[in-house]
TIBA-626275 format. One record per residue (C-alpha): residue in three letters; residue number from 1; z, y, x. Coordinates in steps of 0.25 Angstrom, whole numbers, plus 2048, in hexadecimal, padded with zeros to 3 digits. Example, Ala and Ser with C-alpha at 12.3 -4.5 7.8 and 13.67 -1.06 7.14 Angstrom:
+------+-----+-----+-----+-----+
: rest :  nr :   w :   v :   u :
+------+-----+-----+-----+-----+
:  ALA :   1 : 81F : 7EE : 831 :
:  SER :   2 : 81D : 7FC : 837 :
+------+-----+-----+-----+-----+
This chain:
+------+-----+-----+-----+-----+
: rest :  nr :   w :   v :   u :
+------+-----+-----+-----+-----+
:  MET :   1 : 422 : 4B5 : 866 :
:  ALA :   2 : 42F : 4BD : 863 :
:  LYS :   3 : 429 : 4C9 : 86A :
:  LYS :   4 : 41D : 4C8 : 861 :
:  ARG :   5 : 425 : 4C7 : 855 :
:  ALA :   6 : 42E : 4D3 : 859 :
:  ARG :   7 : 421 : 4DB : 85C :
:  LYS :   8 : 41B : 4D7 : 84E :
:  LEU :   9 : 428 : 4DA : 847 :
:  PHE :  10 : 429 : 4E8 : 84E :
:  SER :  11 : 41B : 4EB : 84B :
:  LEU :  12 : 41D : 4E7 : 83C :
:  THR :  13 : 429 : 4F0 : 83B :
:  ARG :  14 : 423 : 4FC : 842 :
:  ARG :  15 : 416 : 4FA : 839 :
:  THR :  16 : 41F : 4FA : 82D :
:  ALA :  17 : 427 : 506 : 832 :
:  VAL :  18 : 41A : 50E : 834 :
:  LEU :  19 : 415 : 50A : 826 :
:  ALA :  20 : 422 : 50E : 820 :
:  ALA :  21 : 422 : 51C : 827 :
:  ALA :  22 : 414 : 51E : 823 :
:  ALA :  23 : 417 : 51B : 814 :
:  VAL :  24 : 423 : 524 : 814 :
:  ILE :  25 : 41A : 530 : 81A :
:  VAL :  26 : 40F : 52D : 810 :
:  LEU :  27 : 419 : 52D : 804 :
:  GLY :  28 : 420 : 539 : 809 :
:  VAL :  29 : 413 : 541 : 80B :
:  LEU :  30 : 40F : 53C : 7FD :
:  GLY :  31 : 41C : 540 : 7F7 :
:  TYR :  32 : 41C : 54E : 7FD :
:  TRP :  33 : 40E : 550 : 7F8 :
:  ALA :  34 : 411 : 54C : 7EA :
:  TRP :  35 : 41E : 555 : 7EA :
:  HIS :  36 : 417 : 561 : 7F0 :
:  HIS :  37 : 40B : 55F : 7E6 :
:  LYS :  38 : 414 : 55E : 7DA :
:  ASN :  39 : 41C : 56B : 7DE :
:  SER :  40 : 411 : 574 : 7E2 :
:  SER :  41 : 408 : 571 : 7D6 :
:  GLY :  42 : 414 : 572 : 7CD :
:  ALA :  43 : 419 : 57F : 7D3 :
:  ALA :  44 : 40B : 585 : 7D2 :
:  THR :  45 : 409 : 581 : 7C3 :
:  ASN :  46 : 417 : 586 : 7BF :
:  THR :  47 : 415 : 594 : 7C7 :
:  SER :  48 : 408 : 597 : 7C0 :
:  THR :  49 : 40C : 594 : 7B2 :
:  THR :  50 : 41A : 59A : 7B2 :
:  ALA :  51 : 418 : 5A7 : 7BB :
:  PRO :  52 : 417 : 5B3 : 7B3 :
:  TYR :  53 : 40A : 5BB : 7B5 :
:  VAL :  54 : 40C : 5CA : 7BA :
:  ASN :  55 : 401 : 5D3 : 7B9 :
:  LEU :  56 : 401 : 5DC : 7C6 :
:  ASN :  57 : 3F4 : 5E3 : 7C3 :
:  PRO :  58 : 3F4 : 5F2 : 7C0 :
:  ALA :  59 : 3F6 : 5F6 : 7B2 :
:  THR :  60 : 3E9 : 5F7 : 7AA :
:  ASN :  61 : 3E5 : 604 : 7A3 :
:  GLN :  62 : 3E9 : 5FD : 795 :
:  GLU :  63 : 3F7 : 5FA : 79B :
:  LYS :  64 : 3F8 : 608 : 7A0 :
:  GLN :  65 : 3F4 : 60E : 793 :
:  ALA :  66 : 3FE : 604 : 78B :
:  ALA :  67 : 40A : 609 : 795 :
:  ASP :  68 : 406 : 617 : 793 :
:  ALA :  69 : 406 : 616 : 784 :
:  ASN :  70 : 414 : 60F : 784 :
:  LYS :  71 : 41A : 61A : 78D :
:  ASN :  72 : 415 : 624 : 783 :
:  ALA :  73 : 41B : 61D : 777 :
:  ILE :  74 : 428 : 61C : 77E :
:  VAL :  75 : 428 : 62B : 781 :
:  ASN :  76 : 424 : 62E : 773 :
:  GLN :  77 : 42F : 626 : 76E :
:  GLN :  78 : 439 : 62C : 777 :
:  ASN :  79 : 434 : 63A : 773 :
:  GLN :  80 : 435 : 637 : 764 :
:  SER :  81 : 444 : 632 : 765 :
:  ASN :  82 : 448 : 63E : 76E :
:  ASN :  83 : 442 : 647 : 764 :
:  SER :  84 : 447 : 641 : 757 :
:  ALA :  85 : 450 : 64A : 74F :
:  SER :  86 : 45B : 646 : 746 :
:  SER :  87 : 45C : 64C : 738 :
:  SER :  88 : 464 : 658 : 73E :
:  GLY :  89 : 458 : 65B : 746 :
:  LYS :  90 : 45F : 657 : 753 :
:  ARG :  91 : 459 : 64D : 75D :
:  SER :  92 : 45F : 63F : 75B :
:  VAL :  93 : 467 : 639 : 766 :
:  THR :  94 : 470 : 62D : 769 :
:  PRO :  95 : 47D : 62E : 771 :
:  PHE :  96 : 481 : 622 : 779 :
:  ILE :  97 : 490 : 61E : 77B :
:  THR :  98 : 493 : 61B : 789 :
:  SER :  99 : 4A2 : 618 : 788 :
:  ALA : 100 : 4AC : 619 : 77D :
:  SER : 101 : 4BB : 617 : 77D :
:  ALA : 102 : 4C8 : 61B : 776 :
:  SER : 103 : 4C8 : 628 : 77F :
:  SER : 104 : 4BA : 62C : 781 :
:  VAL : 105 : 4AB : 62A : 77E :
:  LYS : 106 : 49F : 62D : 787 :
:  ALA : 107 : 491 : 62E : 782 :
:  TYR : 108 : 483 : 634 : 785 :
:  VAL : 109 : 477 : 639 : 77D :
:  ASN : 110 : 469 : 635 : 781 :
:  GLY : 111 : 45D : 63D : 77C :
:  VAL : 112 : 464 : 64B : 77E :
:  ILE : 113 : 468 : 653 : 78A :
:  GLU : 114 : 471 : 65F : 786 :
:  ASP : 115 : 47F : 665 : 787 :
:  GLY : 116 : 487 : 669 : 77B :
:  GLY : 117 : 485 : 65D : 771 :
:  THR : 118 : 491 : 657 : 76B :
:  CYS : 119 : 495 : 648 : 76D :
:  THR : 120 : 49E : 642 : 762 :
:  ALA : 121 : 4A5 : 635 : 763 :
:  THR : 122 : 4A8 : 62F : 755 :
:  PHE : 123 : 4B2 : 623 : 755 :
:  THR : 124 : 4B3 : 61C : 747 :
:  GLN : 125 : 4BD : 611 : 743 :
:  GLY : 126 : 4BD : 60E : 735 :
:  TYR : 127 : 4BF : 61B : 72D :
:  THR : 128 : 4C5 : 622 : 73A :
:  THR : 129 : 4BB : 62B : 742 :
:  LYS : 130 : 4BE : 633 : 74E :
:  THR : 131 : 4B5 : 63D : 755 :
:  PHE : 132 : 4B5 : 642 : 763 :
:  THR : 133 : 4AA : 64C : 769 :
:  SER : 134 : 4A5 : 651 : 777 :
:  SER : 135 : 499 : 659 : 77C :
:  GLY : 136 : 48C : 654 : 781 :
:  VAL : 137 : 488 : 657 : 78F :
:  ALA : 138 : 479 : 656 : 794 :
:  ASN : 139 : 477 : 64E : 7A1 :
:  ALA : 140 : 46A : 64A : 7A7 :
:  THR : 141 : 465 : 640 : 79D :
:  ASN : 142 : 46D : 641 : 790 :
:  THR : 143 : 479 : 648 : 78A :
:  VAL : 144 : 487 : 643 : 78D :
:  CYS : 145 : 493 : 644 : 784 :
:  THR : 146 : 49F : 648 : 78C :
:  PRO : 147 : 4AA : 63E : 78B :
:  ILE : 148 : 4AF : 63E : 77D :
:  SER : 149 : 4BE : 63D : 77C :
:  VAL : 150 : 4C4 : 634 : 772 :
:  SER : 151 : 4D2 : 633 : 76D :
:  GLY : 152 : 4DA : 62D : 761 :
:  LEU : 153 : 4D3 : 620 : 75F :
:  THR : 154 : 4DB : 615 : 759 :
:  GLY : 155 : 4D9 : 607 : 75E :
:  GLY : 156 : 4CE : 5FE : 759 :
:  ASP : 157 : 4BF : 5FF : 758 :
:  TRP : 158 : 4B8 : 60C : 756 :
:  SER : 159 : 4A9 : 60F : 754 :
:  LEU : 160 : 4A4 : 61A : 75D :
:  VAL : 161 : 498 : 623 : 75A :
:  VAL : 162 : 494 : 62E : 764 :
:  SER : 163 : 48B : 639 : 75E :
:  TYR : 164 : 484 : 645 : 765 :
:  SER : 165 : 480 : 652 : 75E :
:  SER : 166 : 47A : 65F : 764 :
:  ALA : 167 : 471 : 66A : 760 :
:  THR : 168 : 465 : 661 : 763 :
:  ALA : 169 : 469 : 653 : 762 :
:  ALA : 170 : 472 : 649 : 75A :
:  GLY : 171 : 475 : 63A : 759 :
:  SER : 172 : 480 : 62F : 759 :
:  SER : 173 : 482 : 623 : 761 :
:  ALA : 174 : 483 : 615 : 75D :
:  ALA : 175 : 491 : 611 : 759 :
:  LEU : 176 : 49A : 60A : 763 :
:  ASN : 177 : 4A6 : 602 : 761 :
:  VAL : 178 : 4B2 : 607 : 769 :
:  LYS : 179 : 4BF : 5FF : 76A :
:  VAL : 180 : 4CC : 607 : 76C :
+------+-----+-----+-----+-----+
């Protein structure tokens, strides 16, 4: 009888273990399915609503015409600004200051490519004005002012304006504050 009881107990324990293992497997599969279903459907929804649309189709005739019209407008605007004349009949240009110190000023002039113009650096502090000049030299894309030598500035803040003048063009830069 002890053998029967041991066999029955062993059979009951084995049956419980098999049922428990089956339950764990079923719960694991259901849990994985739920997790995968949630992540895959959420990712698909998020991607479709947040991804920007990029049109990779060739340009339509209307888009080509609009682009050509825009290009022509830009060219016309540049031609008008290049051909604009000041009251002296000279083309209006704007010098750009690339560096400035108590000893030198460097600048270039867009819109004109020529030798022989005059670059003038004017420093102003209160009622004091100091002026220094150099010549303009043509390079491949603009006119460069040869470095303008500066001397005699006292300490403090000076306002610097570079102007350019030639037989065909004239203009002044924006003011730049220079600390000496």
